[in-house]
C-alpha positions in Angstrom: 62.2 130.9 137.1 62.3 132.9 139.9 63.5 131.9 143.6 60.3 131.7 146.0 61.9 133.4 148.6 61.8 136.6 146.5 58.2 136.3 145.9 58.2 135.7 149.4 60.2 138.7 150.4 57.7 140.8 147.9 54.8 139.9 149.6 56.4 140.8 153.1 57.9 143.8 152.4 55.7 145.2 149.2 52.5 147.4 150.2 49.6 145.2 150.9 46.7 145.1 148.4 43.6 143.7 149.9 42.0 141.3 148.0 38.5 140.2 148.5 38.4 136.3 147.6 40.7 134.4 149.8 40.3 131.9 146.8 41.9 134.1 144.2 44.8 132.6 142.2 48.1 133.4 143.1 49.8 136.7 141.4 51.8 136.0 138.4 55.6 135.7 138.7 57.6 139.0 138.1 58.4 139.5 134.4 62.3 140.2 133.6 63.5 143.3 134.6 60.7 143.4 137.4 62.7 140.8 139.7 65.3 143.2 140.1 62.9 146.4 140.3 61.5 144.1 143.4 64.9 143.8 145.0 65.5 147.4 144.8 62.6 148.3 145.8 63.4 145.8 149.0 66.6 147.2 149.3 65.5 150.9 149.9 62.8 149.4 152.7 66.2 148.1 154.2 67.9 151.2 154.0 70.5 150.5 151.2 70.9 152.2 147.9 72.2 149.3 146.1 73.1 145.4 146.6 76.2 145.2 148.7 78.9 143.4 147.2 81.8 143.1 150.0 85.2 142.5 149.7 86.0 138.7 150.3 87.8 138.3 153.5 85.8 142.2 155.1 86.9 141.5 158.8 83.8 141.5 161.2 84.2 143.5 164.2 83.9 141.1 167.3 81.9 143.3 169.0 79.2 143.1 166.9 78.9 139.6 166.6 78.6 139.8 170.0 75.9 142.2 170.3 73.9 140.8 167.8 73.9 137.5 169.1 73.2 138.9 172.8 70.7 140.8 171.5 69.2 137.4 169.6 69.5 135.9 173.1 72.4 133.4 171.7 74.0 133.8 174.8 76.2 130.6 174.4 77.9 132.3 171.2 79.1 135.6 172.8 82.7 135.3 172.7 84.1 138.3 175.3 83.6 137.2 178.3 83.3 141.0 180.0 80.6 141.9 177.2 77.6 144.1 178.3 74.7 144.6 176.3 75.3 148.7 175.6 71.6 150.0 177.4 73.0 153.4 177.3 73.5 153.7 173.9 71.2 151.5 172.3 67.9 153.5 174.0 66.4 155.1 171.3 68.8 153.7 168.2 67.8 150.9 165.8 70.9 150.8 164.2 74.4 150.4 165.1 77.6 150.9 162.9 81.1 150.5 163.2 84.3 152.2 161.7 87.7 151.2 161.9 90.4 154.1 162.2 92.2 155.5 159.0 95.3 153.1 159.4 98.4 155.8 159.4 102.4 154.8 160.6 101.3 155.2 164.4 102.3 157.3 167.5 104.9 160.2 167.4 106.3 160.1 171.0 107.2 163.1 172.5 109.3 163.5 175.6 107.2 165.1 178.7 108.5 166.9 182.1 109.6 165.2 184.9 105.9 163.1 185.4 107.1 160.6 182.7 107.4 160.3 179.5 104.2 160.8 177.0 103.3 159.2 173.8 101.1 161.0 171.5 98.9 159.6 168.5 95.9 160.7 166.2 93.4 158.3 165.4 90.9 159.6 162.6 87.5 158.4 161.4 85.9 158.9 158.1 82.3 158.5 159.3 80.9 160.6 155.9 78.9 156.9 155.1 76.4 158.1 157.6 73.4 158.2 156.1 71.9 161.8 156.5 68.3 160.9 157.2 70.0 159.1 160.6 69.5 160.8 164.0 73.0 159.8 165.9 71.9 159.2 169.3 75.4 158.0 170.6 78.7 156.4 170.1 81.7 155.3 171.6 85.5 154.7 170.8 86.8 151.3 171.7 90.4 150.8 172.2 92.2 147.7 172.9 93.8 147.6 176.2 96.9 145.2 176.2 98.9 143.8 179.2 102.5 145.4 179.4 103.5 142.5 182.1 104.6 143.3 185.3 106.3 146.3 186.6 104.6 148.5 183.8 102.9 150.3 186.3 99.9 153.0 186.0 99.3 155.2 182.9 97.0 158.1 182.5 94.9 158.8 179.2 93.6 162.3 178.0 91.2 161.7 174.9 90.8 165.3 172.9 88.7 166.1 170.2 91.5 167.1 167.5 91.3 170.4 166.1 88.2 170.3 163.7 85.5 172.1 165.4 84.8 175.6 166.4 87.5 177.1 167.9 90.1 175.1 166.1 91.7 173.7 169.3 92.0 170.4 171.0 89.1 169.6 173.5 89.6 167.4 176.3 87.0 164.3 176.3 87.9 162.2 178.8 91.0 161.6 181.2 91.4 157.9 182.5 93.6 156.3 185.1 94.8 152.8 183.5 95.7 150.6 186.8 98.8 148.1 186.5 97.7 145.3 184.2 97.2 141.9 185.4 99.3 139.8 183.1 96.6 136.9 184.3 93.7 138.9 182.8 92.9 138.6 178.7 93.0 141.5 176.8 89.9 143.7 176.9 88.5 147.0 175.4 88.7 150.5 176.8 85.4 152.4 175.8 85.4 156.3 175.6 81.6 157.6 175.2 81.0 160.2 173.0 77.8 162.6 172.7 75.5 162.9 169.6 76.0 166.7 169.2 79.9 166.3 169.8 79.9 163.9 166.7 77.8 165.3 164.4 79.5 168.9 164.8 82.5 167.7 164.7 82.2 165.1 161.4 79.3 167.3 159.7 81.6 169.4 157.2 84.4 167.2 156.2 83.2 163.7 157.5 86.4 163.2 159.2 86.3 162.2 163.4 89.8 163.0 164.6 91.0 162.5 168.0 94.3 163.0 170.0 95.4 160.1 172.5 97.9 160.9 175.0 99.2 158.3 177.0 101.9 159.2 180.1 103.4 156.8 182.3 103.4 157.6 186.1 106.1 156.0 187.0 108.8 156.2 184.4 111.6 154.4 186.2 109.3 151.2 185.8 108.2 152.1 182.0 109.3 149.9 179.3 109.7 152.6 177.2 107.8 155.0 174.8 106.7 152.4 172.9 105.7 149.9 175.4 103.0 153.1 176.7 101.7 153.1 173.2 100.8 149.4 173.1 99.0 149.4 176.7 96.1 150.5 174.1 96.2 149.4 170.6 96.6 152.2 168.4 99.4 150.6 165.7 100.2 147.4 164.1 103.0 145.5 165.7 106.0 145.1 163.2 104.9 142.4 161.1 102.0 141.9 162.1 98.9 140.5 160.0 96.2 141.7 158.5 93.5 139.3 159.9 95.1 139.8 163.5 95.7 143.7 163.1 91.7 143.9 162.2 91.0 142.3 165.5 92.7 145.0 167.3 92.1 148.1 165.4 90.3 151.2 167.4 87.1 151.0 166.4 84.2 153.9 166.4 80.8 152.7 166.8 77.8 154.7 166.1 74.5 154.5 167.2 71.1 156.1 165.3 68.0 156.2 164.3 66.4 156.2 160.9 63.1 157.0 162.1 61.6 153.5 160.6 61.1 151.5 163.4 61.7 150.1 167.5 65.1 150.9 169.0 67.4 147.7 169.7 65.6 146.9 173.0 67.5 145.0 175.4 66.0 141.3 175.7 63.8 141.5 178.6 61.9 144.4 177.4 60.9 142.6 173.8 60.0 139.6 175.7 57.5 141.7 177.4 56.0 143.6 174.5 55.9 139.9 173.1 54.0 138.7 175.9 51.6 141.6 175.5 51.0 140.9 171.9 50.3 137.2 172.5 46.9 137.3 173.9 45.3 137.1 170.9 47.1 134.2 169.9 46.8 132.4 173.0 42.9 132.9 172.4 43.1 131.7 169.1 44.4 128.6 170.2 41.8 128.4 173.0 39.1 128.7 170.2 40.6 126.0 167.7 41.1 124.0 171.0 37.2 124.0 171.8 36.7 123.7 167.7 38.3 120.2 168.3 36.6 119.2 171.5 33.2 119.5 169.7 34.5 117.7 166.9 35.1 114.7 169.0 31.4 115.0 170.5 29.9 116.0 167.3 30.6 112.4 165.6 29.6 112.1 162.1 30.1 115.8 161.5 33.8 115.6 162.7 35.5 115.4 159.1 33.7 118.1 158.0 34.3 120.6 161.1 37.7 119.7 161.0 38.1 120.7 157.2 36.3 123.9 158.3 38.9 124.2 161.3 42.4 123.9 158.9 40.3 126.6 156.3 40.4 129.3 159.3 42.1 132.0 159.0 45.4 131.8 161.1 49.4 131.7 161.1 51.2 129.0 158.6 54.9 128.1 158.9 57.8 129.7 156.7 61.2 130.3 156.6 63.1 132.6 154.5 66.3 131.5 153.3 69.0 134.6 152.5 70.8 132.4 150.1 68.1 131.2 148.0 67.8 134.9 147.1 72.0 135.2 147.2 71.7 137.7 149.9 73.9 135.5 152.1 77.1 137.5 150.4 76.2 140.3 152.4 73.8 139.5 155.5 76.1 138.1 158.0 73.6 137.1 160.5 70.7 135.7 160.3 71.1 133.2 157.4 67.4 133.2 157.5 64.8 133.6 159.6 60.9 132.2 160.5 58.7 135.3 158.9 55.4 132.9 158.7 52.2 134.1 156.8 48.7 134.5 157.3 46.3 132.2 155.2 42.4 130.7 155.6 38.8 131.9 155.1 36.9 134.5 157.0 33.8 132.9 156.9 30.2 133.6 158.8 30.0 133.6 161.4 33.6 135.1 162.7 34.8 133.2 165.7 35.9 135.1 168.6 39.7 133.9 168.2 40.0 134.8 164.7 40.7 138.8 166.0 38.3 140.3 164.0 37.8 143.6 163.6 34.3 145.0 163.5 34.3 146.3 160.1 35.1 142.7 159.4 32.2 141.1 160.8 30.1 143.4 159.4 31.4 143.0 156.2 31.5 139.1 156.9 27.7 139.3 157.7 26.8 141.1 154.9 28.8 139.1 152.4 26.4 136.1 153.9 23.5 137.5 152.4 25.2 139.1 149.4 27.7 137.5 147.6 28.7 140.7 146.1 30.5 141.8 148.9 33.9 140.5 149.4 34.7 138.8 152.6 36.9 139.8 154.5 41.1 139.0 154.2 42.7 136.8 156.6 46.0 139.0 157.1 48.7 140.1 159.5 47.4 141.5 163.0 50.8 141.7 164.6 54.1 142.1 163.6 57.8 141.9 165.1 61.3 142.9 164.0 64.4 140.7 163.3 67.8 142.4 164.3 70.4 142.0 161.1 74.2 142.1 160.9 75.5 142.7 157.3 77.8 145.0 155.2 76.9 147.9 153.5 78.3 149.2 150.3 81.1 150.6 151.8 82.4 147.3 153.4 81.1 148.3 156.9 79.8 146.4 159.3 76.0 147.5 160.3 73.8 146.5 162.9 70.2 147.3 162.5 66.7 146.1 163.6 64.0 145.6 160.8 60.4 146.5 162.0 57.1 144.4 161.0 59.6 140.9 159.4 57.7 138.4 161.5 54.2 137.1 161.8 53.1 137.0 164.9 49.2 136.9 164.9 46.6 136.7 162.2 43.1 137.9 162.0 40.1 138.9 159.5 40.5 142.3 158.5 
C-alpha cells in the first residue's frame, strides 16, 4: 500500500502524458521498487541527489526562517524586528543557501599603534557543496553585533578576503564604523555584501572562503580590552556557552544562486501582481459557471441534469499534499504541506468560453462530436505557480528554494 500523496506527487511532478478519455481508470499503483524510483526522480526534480537524513537538532538559522516567512507573507511569525527583505540579493536568484563558519578557537589579538588596540580573526567557510550547475548571483557575510556596554566607544571594522585568490595577498572588501552601542537596543546583525565573481574566484579551487576580520577600538582608554572588542562582532564561542546558544550567534555566510529551473524569489508584492494577471481566466470561469447556474434556475425540469453537467465540466479541485505522509517532514522544515489542487472534468462539446480551451481543443472536440474514434480534449492545468520550500540538504545545510509549477492555478481543455 503506497501513500496517496506519493502518487499525487508523481502526478504533479512527472512529465504528463495526455490521455484522450477523461473516464479512463486511474493508473495502477507502482510495483515494489518503483515507488523508490519515483521518489528518486522527484528528488532529482527538486535538485537533490538523494533523500536527506539530517542529524537530530540541526540548527536552522533565524535569518532563513524569517526570509521564508516573509516570502510566504507570514509576517506575524518574523522574529527579527529589524528584518528587511533582501531585494538586492534575490534579484535573479531562486535558491538561498546558508553556511556556518568552520569553528576554531577564536581571534588572535595583536597590539597596534597609538590609535588603539586591534583584534584580528580568520573566519572560514566551506562552500564546496554548492552545485556546479548553480550560478551564484550574490552573497553576504552576516555577523551578530553585540552591545559591549556603555563606555565601549566606537570601533572600526575592516573585512579582508584572505590570501587564497590570484595574487595571494589579503584583499580589503569593506571598511565600516561601528558606533558606540546603545545598551537598550537588542542584538542585531551586520551584513557585508559579496559579489558573485569574488565568491566564485576565491572558492573555485579549494571550496574554502577565508576572511580576515580586523576590529580596532578607536578610543583605547575606554576599551574593555581585546576580548571585549572581538565580542562587538560575534566570531567565537564564549567560555562555557552551550551549542544551541552558540548556533544562533555564529557567523553566517548566505549565498544567493539560480539553478536555471524557475523564477526568482520575487518580493510578495511582485508575486501578487503576477497572480492577478494569471487569474483572469479563472475569474472568467467563475462568471461562466455562474451563468450556467442562473440558467439552471430558469429551466426548471432540466435543473438536475444541468447541475450534474456543470459539476462534471473541467475545473480545479481541492487537494492538500502533506509531506508527513511521504516521510519528507524529517528534512523539509517548512511548509509542512501545501494546497496543490488538481484538474478533473469533462471537455464535452460545445466547449464554453470559461473553460479556457485552446483552438485545437475546440476543433478536436467538434470532430469528436461526430467521430467517436477521435478522443476528446483533456482537462489539464493551464496555469501553475511555485512554492518556496525551506529544507536541510545532504550536508545538513539549510536551503530556501523556489520550486516551479507546484500549485494549479487554473484548468482548461487542451
